[in-house]
N, C-alpha and C positions, 0 to 999 in steps of 0.2 A: 544510798537513796540506787537504786534501781528501775530505770523507767522501762516503757513498755519495748520493744522493738520491733521490725515491719512482720518477721514471722505473726507474732502475739497479734500484732493490730489486723493480721489477714485472718485472722482464727475468731478474734473477735466479731469479725466485722462477719464472716461466714457468721457466725451463730445466731448472731441478731437477725439477720434476712431470713431464716431457717424459720425463725422464731415467726418475725414481723407476716414470710407468707402463709404460716398456719395461724396468725390470728387474723389477719382480714385478706387472704384469698386468693380472688382474680378480681376484687371491688376497687383499689389502691395499687396495682401490679405495676405500671407507669412509673409510679412515685416514691416504690419500698428500697429498690436500690441507691436512690440520693436520699434517705434517708437512714436509710443504713448507712452511709455515708457519712453521715451527720453526727447520729448519734453515736459515731465511734471513734469520732473526734472529740468528742465533747469527754466521754467517757476514760482516754487514753492521753491525751494533751497534758501533760505537765502533770501525772498522775503516777504517783509508787506501783509497781508489778504488785500484785497479788502473790504472795510467799503460797508454792503451792505446797508445802511439806508445813503450811500452819497447821496446829493442832484443831482437830474437829469437834465437833459437839460430838459427847457419849452421853452415860447412863450415868457418868461423873459428875456433868460440869451441872451448875449452880446457876442459874439467872434468875435475880430481882430482878422485880419490874413493880415502879414508881414511879409517880407526878414528879415533877421536878423539884414543886416544893410540900415534898411530905417531909422533908427535915429543913428545920431552917436554923440559921445563928446567926445572932446579930452583928451585924456590920460585914459579915457574910450576903454573897449573893445562895440561891435556893441551892443553884447545881454542887458550886462549889462545896456549899452545906452538908450536901448529899454524897461530894465525893470525900471528907474528911469525916461523915458518919461510918462508913464503907471502910475507907483504912485504920479505922478506931477497934469499930463491930465487930465486920464481915473479911477481915482481909483472909488471904487463903483459906475462904471459903467461898465467896461468889466471885466468877473470874468476867463474869455477863451483868451490863447493867441496861437495862431494857429502859430507856425513858420514857410515857407517855407526853403528847403532844406539846413544847415549849414552845412554839410559834406566836405570834398574834395571834388572839382570837374573842372572836364575839358571845363566846358559849357553850353551853355544851360540857364543860370542866377539858376545855381547850379542842375540843374535837371541830369545833364550826373555827377551823382556819381562814383568815383573812389573808396571812402575807405568810408565805410557803419560805423566803430566801431571808427572815429575821428571825431571831432568839428574841424571845417576851422579854424585855429590856427587867421587867419586874425578877424575872428568872435568872437573869442571866445575858452571857453574850458565846456569840461562836468561842472562844477563848477561853470559855469554862468548856463545853465539852469538848476540845478538841484536849485540852489538859485533862479533864478527866479521860477520855482515850487511851491517855499515853501511858495509864494500867488498870485499865481494863477492857475488856469491847463494851463498843456502846451500840447498841441499836436506840437508834430512833424511831417512834411510831411517827411516819409520816403523812398519816390521812392523805390518802391520794382521790380516794372514793370522789369528793365532793371538796365545795371553796361554801366564804361562807357569802351571806348575801352584798355585805359590807368590802366582799375582798375588790381589787382592782382588776380580774377578769371578768364579774359580775356587772360591775357599773359600767364595763365596754359594751358587754351585753346590753344591757338594760337600751344604751347610747348607742348600739348595730355600729359598736367602734370594730377592731382586729386589733387582735388577733383571738379574745373575748366573744367576741357575737355569735362562733361557730362552735364555742369547749363547753356546752353545757345542754344538761339533755331536755328536749322536747317531744309532745308528743301534741295530736291532737283530743280537744276537747271532750270527746268522745272515746277516748283510748278506757279497756275494758280491764279493769285495777282488780276485779270481781274474787279472783282467784291466791293474789296476791295478799300475801299474809306477811306481819312481822309485827311485833312487839311496840307499834308507838300509835298512839291514839290521836294525832293529830293527817290530816287528808293528805296521802300520797304524795297528787296533783297540784302544784303553786301557781294561779293565774296570775301573773307579770303586765304590768303595763308599760314596754321598751317606747323609746323614741318612732315603730313604722306602725306596730302593732303588739294585741294581746297575745300572749304565747304562754304556754300551758310548757308548764319542767317539770321536771321529775323531784321529790325532794324523798328519800329512804328514811332519813334517822331525823331532821327536823323540817321547819317552814325557812327557817338561817341557813343549812347545807343545803346546797341546792347541785346534785349528779353531775359531775362531768361525764359531756359524753367521747366515751373512748372510740366508740365508730369512728371519729375523727383521727387521722393517725398524726395532725397536730398536737394533739393532746402528748398521746403518748410523749411524743418528741419534748411538748414545753416540762 
């Protein structure tokens, strides 16, 4: 395994800072250098250096998109079963497996994620994902736009506790959403009662999926 050297780390930090400045402009200028250093350290410490000669995607690349439990086999976790299915029927055809959300979730077919750090025990474990990645490129559907109301971060939001208190998108109750068009039947805004006050949160996909507020750089870092 080849780790990142000092030159690699410097290039990564330079790239991160450039994008952070593009995203946040001058609003958080005093904090961006420190934020860059923390993100760069998390990305490179103990990590294997990405091989620049790794085969790129092209018109011949075949990607399988699947829920983690689309294939099941008695006695095996669904993620392991999915891998065995690909080994048996799709070997040499599929090179990449895109697994739809496999985290603990409260609904929406896994998209109302309550914990981004664990694999849903009914689907498997991180070891299963790692094993699958040794044979295929694995793309994980991370669902970074929102979190479930049952998530620890949103519970912190409700209790005015950090870091969750500043993690979710809020607006004034009279915010005009008349020009927002989306294929959902529920109201876009939801009023919730926190420890200190009633607050209006933005829910693009469902009332159980509250949007994160990426204008706060701490959300990006988290």
